[in-house]
C-alpha distance (Angstrom), angle and dihedral (degrees) to the residues before:
residue distance angle dihedral
M1 . . .
N2 3.82 . .
K3 3.81 109.6 .
V4 3.80 129.6 139.9
T5 3.80 133.0 -178.9
L6 3.81 119.7 -166.3
M7 3.80 136.2 175.2
G8 3.78 123.7 -165.2
N9 3.79 147.5 109.3
L10 3.78 126.3 -70.8
T11 3.80 108.9 -112.4
R12 3.82 92.1 -157.4
D13 3.79 141.3 -1.8
P14 3.82 112.2 -75.0
D15 3.81 116.0 -89.2
V16 3.80 102.6 -129.7
R17 3.78 126.7 -165.3
Y18 3.78 135.2 161.5
S19 3.78 124.3 -132.0
Q20 3.79 120.2 -118.3
G21 3.78 123.9 -113.0
E22 3.74 142.1 55.8
K23 3.81 95.5 -45.8
S24 3.80 106.3 40.2
T25 3.81 113.6 -154.1
C26 3.80 125.8 -158.7
V27 3.82 115.0 -123.8
A28 3.81 117.0 -170.4
R29 3.81 121.2 -174.3
Y30 3.78 125.5 -170.4
T31 3.79 141.1 149.7
L32 3.80 126.6 -120.0
G33 3.79 118.0 -149.3
I34 3.79 108.9 -147.9
R35 3.80 122.9 -172.8
R36 3.78 115.6 -133.7
R37 3.77 114.3 -125.3
F38 3.81 91.5 -142.1
H39 3.78 130.7 19.9
R40 3.78 138.1 162.9
D41 3.78 122.8 -116.3
G42 3.78 108.9 -84.2
D43 3.82 93.3 20.8
P44 3.81 121.0 108.0
D45 3.80 114.4 -92.0
S46 3.83 94.2 -150.6
D47 3.78 139.5 46.6
F48 3.79 123.6 -145.0
I49 3.79 112.7 -146.4
N50 3.81 122.0 -165.7
C51 3.80 112.6 -135.1
V52 3.80 131.8 -171.3
A53 3.81 127.0 -167.5
F54 3.81 123.5 -167.3
G55 3.81 133.3 -160.0
K56 3.81 115.9 -17.4
Q57 3.80 91.8 1.9
G58 3.82 88.6 54.1
E59 3.80 91.0 49.6
F60 3.81 89.3 49.8
A61 3.81 90.2 52.2
E62 3.80 91.0 48.8
K63 3.80 92.9 50.6
Y64 3.81 103.2 39.7
L65 3.82 113.1 17.4
K66 3.80 121.3 90.7
K67 3.79 136.2 171.0
G68 3.80 112.8 -76.6
M69 3.81 96.9 21.8
K70 3.79 116.8 135.0
I71 3.80 111.1 -132.0
A72 3.78 139.9 161.4
I73 3.78 122.2 -137.9
C74 3.79 136.9 -170.3
G75 3.76 121.8 -157.5
R76 3.76 145.3 108.1
I77 3.79 135.5 -76.6
Q78 3.78 115.8 -111.7
T79 3.78 124.9 -172.2
G80 3.77 128.0 -163.4
S81 3.77 144.8 155.2
Y82 3.78 140.3 -140.9
T83 3.78 138.3 177.2
D84 3.80 113.7 -113.2
K85 3.82 126.3 -140.4
D86 3.82 90.3 -88.2
G87 3.80 92.2 55.5
I88 3.81 94.6 -106.6
K89 3.79 117.2 138.7
R90 3.82 111.1 -124.0
Y91 3.79 126.4 -165.2
T92 3.79 125.2 -145.8
T93 3.79 135.6 -162.0
D94 3.80 120.2 -168.5
V95 3.77 136.4 166.8
V96 3.80 109.7 -127.0
V97 3.80 103.2 -144.8
E98 3.79 117.5 -133.1
E99 3.83 97.9 166.8
H100 3.83 136.7 20.8
Y101 3.81 125.2 -157.6
F102 3.80 129.5 -173.1
V103 3.80 110.6 -130.7
E104 3.81 103.6 -176.8
S105 3.77 132.6 46.9
K106 3.77 120.7 -100.7
N107 3.82 90.3 -105.7
A108 3.81 91.9 55.2
N109 3.80 89.9 51.2
N110 3.80 94.1 50.5
G111 3.78 89.5 70.5
N112 3.81 93.0 46.6
A113 3.77 105.9 35.0
S114 3.75 123.4 70.0
N115 3.80 118.4 -142.3
S116 3.81 91.6 11.5
Q117 3.80 116.2 -168.2
S118 3.77 130.9 -156.0
A119 3.80 106.1 -90.2
P120 3.76 139.5 137.1
Q121 3.79 104.5 -83.0
N122 3.78 99.9 -162.7
N123 3.75 140.1 19.2
Q124 3.83 92.1 -95.5
P125 3.81 121.0 68.3
A126 3.81 112.7 -122.8
A127 3.80 118.9 -101.0
S128 3.78 115.3 -117.4
N129 3.81 125.3 -142.6
D130 3.82 91.9 -91.5
G131 3.83 91.6 59.5
F132 3.82 95.8 -107.8
M133 3.78 123.8 117.7
S134 3.79 117.8 -116.0
I135 3.79 115.3 -135.8
P136 3.83 114.8 -141.8
E137 3.80 119.7 -121.0
G138 3.81 117.3 -90.6
I139 3.80 96.4 19.4
E140 3.83 96.4 108.7
E141 3.80 92.6 100.9
E142 3.81 90.8 58.4
L143 3.81 96.4 51.0
P144 3.81 112.1 92.3
F145 3.83 96.7 -155.4
I146 3.82 102.3 54.0
């Protein structure tokens, strides 16, 4: 079984590109900074994990994720290799994101994220003063009962 769950802060805005061809696919790459619970003196106190999201998950990252936001992801580890321009073989390790989750409220992210946009900040819509949940714009396609 290859399953990983991580929680951390985005170190930069996602780098988003679209594949070439008849069916263009969104590819979003970003890095999560994750604090280590324990570390020795002189050792790093954080890890920086490369993540890649494809298709709808990539489009989600492009639309809602910003530098500094705290998120949780679920996915799988994927390794690979390539030969660089100098002929040296390089090895890669990425987490292929299958699910994104907002961890902090929108207000908490406003202090951390630069250029923050209006977006749902967690998996639950916020309750309004009248006790009803407000549904964010453009989410109709994700709701199973509409």
